[in-house]
BATOR-103314 format. One line per 8 residues: their letters; for each residue x, y, z of C-alpha. Coordinates in steps of 0.5 Angstrom, whole numbers, plus 500, padded with zeros to 3 digits. Example, Ala and Ser with C-alpha at 12.3 -4.5 7.8 and 13.67 -1.06 7.14 Angstrom:
2
AS	525:491:516 | 527:498:514
//
This chain:
541
MAETPELE	506:624:799 | 509:621:805 | 516:623:803 | 515:630:804 | 511:631:811 | 514:637:813 | 511:641:807 | 504:638:807
PHNAFDTI	499:644:808 | 498:642:815 | 505:642:817 | 506:648:814 | 500:652:816 | 497:653:823 | 491:648:822 | 484:647:825
LTLDFGSQ	482:639:825 | 475:638:824 | 472:631:826 | 466:629:822 | 460:626:825 | 456:626:819 | 453:633:819 | 451:635:812
YTHLITRR	454:642:814 | 461:639:816 | 465:641:810 | 462:648:811 | 466:649:817 | 472:648:813 | 470:652:808 | 469:658:813
LRELNVYS	475:657:816 | 479:657:809 | 475:664:808 | 478:667:814 | 485:665:811 | 486:659:817 | 488:653:814 | 483:647:816
EMLPCTQK	482:640:814 | 476:635:815 | 477:628:817 | 472:622:819 | 470:622:827 | 474:615:827 | 480:618:826 | 485:616:832
LADLKFKP	490:621:835 | 495:616:835 | 495:616:827 | 494:623:826 | 500:626:822 | 500:633:825 | 499:636:831 | 493:641:830
AGVILSGG	492:648:833 | 485:646:835 | 480:641:834 | 472:642:832 | 467:636:833 | 462:637:828 | 454:636:828 | 451:629:826
PYSVYEEG	445:625:825 | 445:621:831 | 444:621:838 | 450:620:843 | 446:615:847 | 444:611:842 | 448:604:841 | 453:604:835
APHVDPAY	453:612:835 | 460:615:834 | 464:617:839 | 471:621:839 | 478:618:841 | 478:621:848 | 486:622:847 | 484:629:843
FDLGVPIL	482:632:850 | 489:630:853 | 492:634:847 | 492:640:850 | 489:644:844 | 482:648:844 | 476:644:842 | 470:646:840
GICYGLQE	464:642:839 | 458:644:835 | 451:641:836 | 452:633:836 | 460:635:838 | 457:639:844 | 453:633:846 | 459:629:845
IAYRLDST	463:633:850 | 458:633:855 | 456:625:854 | 463:623:855 | 463:627:862 | 456:624:864 | 452:620:860 | 446:623:863
NVIAGTAR	448:630:861 | 444:629:854 | 437:628:853 | 432:627:848 | 428:634:847 | 421:635:848 | 421:640:842 | 425:640:837
EYGLAQLK	429:646:834 | 430:647:827 | 431:654:824 | 432:660:826 | 433:662:834 | 434:668:838 | 441:667:842 | 443:670:848
AKKVGGHV	450:671:850 | 452:670:858 | 458:674:860 | 462:670:866 | 469:673:865 | 476:671:863 | 477:666:858 | 470:663:858
DHLFDGLE	468:669:855 | 473:669:849 | 468:665:844 | 463:671:844 | 468:677:844 | 466:683:840 | 459:680:839 | 452:683:841
DEFNVWMS	449:680:847 | 443:677:842 | 443:675:835 | 439:670:831 | 442:663:830 | 441:657:826 | 439:651:830 | 438:644:827
HGDKLGKL	437:639:833 | 432:634:837 | 437:632:843 | 440:637:848 | 443:638:854 | 439:636:860 | 444:639:865 | 450:643:865
PEGFHTIA	456:638:865 | 461:639:871 | 466:644:871 | 463:648:865 | 459:655:865 | 453:657:861 | 455:662:856 | 449:662:851
TTPNSEYA	441:660:851 | 436:660:847 | 428:659:848 | 429:652:847 | 436:651:849 | 438:652:856 | 445:650:855 | 446:653:848
GIAHETKP	453:655:849 | 458:652:854 | 465:653:856 | 470:649:861 | 472:653:867 | 479:652:866 | 480:649:860 | 479:652:853
IYGLQLHP	473:647:851 | 467:650:848 | 461:647:846 | 455:651:841 | 448:647:840 | 448:652:834 | 451:652:827 | 456:658:826
EVTHTQNG	458:655:819 | 451:656:816 | 450:663:813 | 443:664:817 | 447:664:823 | 449:672:825 | 456:673:827 | 457:665:825
TKLLKNFA	464:667:822 | 466:671:827 | 465:666:832 | 469:661:828 | 474:667:828 | 474:668:835 | 475:660:836 | 481:659:831
VNICGCKQ	485:666:831 | 483:669:838 | 483:662:842 | 487:657:838 | 492:663:836 | 492:661:828 | 495:666:824 | 491:668:818
NWTMARFV	496:666:813 | 493:661:808 | 493:664:801 | 494:661:795 | 500:666:794 | 503:663:800 | 501:656:798 | 504:656:791
DQEIARIR	511:657:793 | 510:652:798 | 507:647:793 | 512:648:788 | 518:647:793 | 514:640:796 | 513:638:788 | 521:639:787
KLVGPTGQ	523:635:793 | 518:630:792 | 520:629:785 | 527:630:785 | 532:633:781 | 531:628:775 | 525:625:776 | 519:626:771
VLGAVSGG	512:627:771 | 506:624:767 | 500:629:767 | 493:627:766 | 490:633:762 | 482:633:761 | 481:641:759 | 478:642:765
VDSTVAAK	480:648:770 | 483:643:775 | 487:639:770 | 489:645:767 | 491:649:774 | 495:642:776 | 499:642:769 | 501:649:770
LMKEAIGD	503:648:777 | 507:642:775 | 510:646:769 | 513:652:774 | 516:647:779 | 520:642:774 | 519:645:767 | 520:640:761
RFHAVLVD	521:634:766 | 513:635:766 | 509:631:760 | 502:633:759 | 498:627:756 | 490:628:754 | 487:621:753 | 482:621:747
TGFMRLNE	477:616:750 | 472:618:745 | 468:621:750 | 471:628:750 | 467:634:748 | 466:637:741 | 473:638:738 | 476:638:745
CEQVKQTL	482:635:744 | 484:640:738 | 482:646:742 | 486:643:749 | 492:642:745 | 492:649:742 | 490:653:748 | 496:649:753
AEHLGINL	501:651:748 | 499:658:746 | 497:660:753 | 501:656:758 | 507:653:754 | 505:646:755 | 506:641:749 | 500:636:750
IVADASKV	501:629:748 | 494:626:745 | 494:619:746 | 488:616:742 | 485:610:745 | 478:611:743 | 477:604:740 | 480:601:746
FMEGLKGI	475:605:751 | 469:604:747 | 470:596:746 | 471:595:753 | 465:599:756 | 460:595:751 | 455:592:755 | 457:596:761
SDPEQKRK	451:600:764 | 453:600:772 | 456:607:773 | 461:604:779 | 463:599:773 | 464:604:768 | 468:608:773 | 473:602:775
FIGNKFID	474:600:768 | 476:607:766 | 480:608:772 | 484:602:770 | 484:603:763 | 487:610:764 | 493:608:768 | 494:603:762
VFEEEAKK	494:608:757 | 499:613:761 | 504:607:763 | 504:606:755 | 505:613:754 | 511:614:760 | 515:608:756 | 514:612:750
IEDAAAHS	517:618:753 | 522:615:756 | 525:611:750 | 524:618:746 | 528:622:751 | 533:616:753 | 539:620:750 | 537:628:751
ETAGKIGF	537:633:757 | 531:630:760 | 532:623:760 | 530:620:766 | 525:615:769 | 517:617:769 | 516:616:776 | 510:620:778
FLQGTLYP	503:621:775 | 499:628:776 | 492:628:777 | 487:634:779 | 484:631:785 | 480:637:789 | 478:637:796 | 471:636:795
DVIESISF	473:629:791 | 476:627:797 | 470:628:801 | 465:625:797 | 469:619:797 | 471:618:804 | 468:612:807 | 468:610:814
KGPSATIK	464:606:819 | 460:611:822 | 455:616:820 | 457:617:813 | 457:613:807 | 460:613:800 | 456:617:796 | 459:614:790
THHNVGGL	466:613:788 | 469:619:785 | 473:618:778 | 479:622:781 | 479:618:787 | 476:611:787 | 477:609:780 | 484:608:780
PKRMTEGQ	487:601:780 | 490:598:786 | 497:599:784 | 497:606:784 | 493:607:791 | 498:602:794 | 504:605:791 | 506:600:786
GLKLIEPL	508:603:779 | 507:610:778 | 506:614:784 | 500:619:785 | 502:626:785 | 496:631:787 | 498:638:788 | 490:640:789
RELFKDEV	488:635:793 | 487:640:799 | 484:645:795 | 476:647:794 | 474:649:787 | 474:657:789 | 481:656:791 | 484:652:785
RDLGRQLG	481:658:781 | 485:663:785 | 491:659:785 | 490:659:777 | 490:667:777 | 496:667:781 | 500:662:776 | 497:667:771
IAHEMVMR	492:663:767 | 487:667:763 | 480:668:766 | 477:664:761 | 481:658:762 | 480:659:770 | 473:660:770 | 472:654:765
HPFPGPGI	467:649:768 | 469:642:770 | 469:636:766 | 470:629:769 | 476:625:767 | 471:619:764 | 468:625:760 | 461:624:757
AIRILGEI	462:616:759 | 459:618:766 | 454:623:762 | 450:617:758 | 446:613:763 | 446:606:762 | 449:603:756 | 454:606:752
TPERVEMA	454:606:744 | 458:610:739 | 451:613:737 | 449:615:744 | 456:618:745 | 454:622:739 | 447:624:741 | 450:627:748
RKADHIFI	456:630:745 | 452:634:740 | 446:636:745 | 452:638:750 | 455:643:745 | 448:646:743 | 447:647:751 | 454:650:752
SMIREAGL	454:654:746 | 447:657:748 | 449:659:755 | 455:662:753 | 451:666:747 | 446:669:753 | 452:671:757 | 451:666:763
YDKIGQAF	457:662:763 | 461:665:768 | 454:665:773 | 454:658:772 | 458:653:776 | 457:647:772 | 453:645:766 | 452:639:761
AALDPSRA	447:635:757 | 446:628:759 | 443:622:756 | 437:618:760 | 437:611:759 | 430:611:758 | 426:613:751 | 420:616:750
VGVMGDKR	414:617:745 | 414:623:741 | 411:626:734 | 416:628:729 | 414:630:722 | 407:627:723 | 410:620:725 | 410:617:731
VYENIVLL	417:616:734 | 420:612:740 | 427:616:741 | 432:618:747 | 431:623:752 | 436:629:754 | 437:631:761 | 440:638:762
RAVETTDF	444:640:768 | 446:647:770 | 448:649:778 | 450:655:782 | 455:653:787 | 462:656:790 | 465:650:793 | 461:644:789
MTAIAYPF	460:641:796 | 453:644:795 | 449:646:789 | 442:649:787 | 439:648:780 | 441:655:776 | 434:658:775 | 434:659:767
EHEFLTRV	428:663:764 | 423:659:761 | 424:662:754 | 431:660:754 | 430:653:756 | 425:652:751 | 430:655:745 | 435:650:748
STRIVNEV	430:644:747 | 427:646:740 | 435:646:738 | 437:640:741 | 430:636:738 | 431:639:731 | 439:638:731 | 440:632:734
SGVCRVAY	438:625:731 | 435:620:735 | 432:625:741 | 425:627:741 | 425:630:748 | 429:634:753 | 428:635:761 | 431:640:766
DYTSKPPG	434:637:772 | 432:642:778 | 435:637:783 | 439:641:789 | 446:638:792 | 444:635:797 | 440:630:795 | 443:629:788
TIELE	450:630:786 | 452:634:780 | 454:629:776 | 449:624:774 | 454:618:775
//
């Protein structure tokens, strides 16, 4: 969306830039700042200042799994230190600050420091003390490091210590450059949020005005400028909260020039197409076009088992179908008030989708191509054909739900669990066949229905049933069978960047398993996935 740079969030709000060196906690820095109503964006540590499209109010260097003195370790562009804005280094970021001044400043620790540690703040005077303003002198912090500073960098003061880190906190004598060996973004750190607030608000001078109430006005103005007075937008709707909120936002911005399309891939949930069409019309005033492409998708995925190949095929075919629908809509409206070329494609991509798909030469590697990011054909990502418009791209899931409430969307719709664009296709591990789709669909319907009946739906971030590629031996009706395995997945999460398995009672899972085995033909075994994220992802493919 380069056509509206002045209306991008990082230009409309004071922004803290977080440079990611590969820590599992990096996204939490951005999350904590957003919770303070301070806008923050996360970019890879390889981001060159010269290529940055905005000037941040401050920069945070994250933690990371490397040693700064190792060959091939990532290093920040030195130009950031000449930008004239405050800088905070966290863990690896602290060591990066020290290392760039003198490579002998950082050493391998004789004793690693993982978990809680008692931190003592040291008063020096002046701006040096601002990071610990209003905090007690001693409190518990979360440590996760092996290396540490062997000596104090020239021109810096020590502002905090722990039993194993003589330089747990440092600050430059004259410049607003700070370093912390601890992780303030982790909830185990007492006063962690206050430390980040001191940096972002008191030191960087950021206004705490990042709210969805302000964002919605800003984003509607941006959409109107981007699309223009006659431009038409085609929107992908799946029935999940992300696409629903994106569709409502677009409807508010450009009215009937927005056309919502649900592609029936044949991989939707039970009765999904009819329910979504009715809901959008009755509650949001959006007339949904349902394009039945189920035969095309099923035929095209025949024999494909690799998840990346599935995603790529689905992403490309999705756009083919949407471009066909765009032509139909343009032809139908040729002589009406809404006549005009459809030039944009709306998608409900979120910030976690973007983060998961970031890949750069350095400490992080792409976990998987996200269906909303990496599955699109090159003509979309390279600006050919329909232009991509993603109004939720900078938002976390809880922010999207808050935005939905701001737009007047009903609670049950705002709290609906996410549903991936490729649908059940990426919940069937291995080859996709009509029979396996039906098994997965019925098992999912039973699982979600029982969760709702138990009053647990709103307590769970996401839940679904998937089909394992393996089969197992069972005994049904006194006969040996060799049939399919259903995997149940349900997680607790606030931001979908981290998640833990929902702790169902044993009796509940037993009842779900019994119903699935009895009611879904071809299934003889049910398993529950207890894997957290990380190391797992929420979806299985």
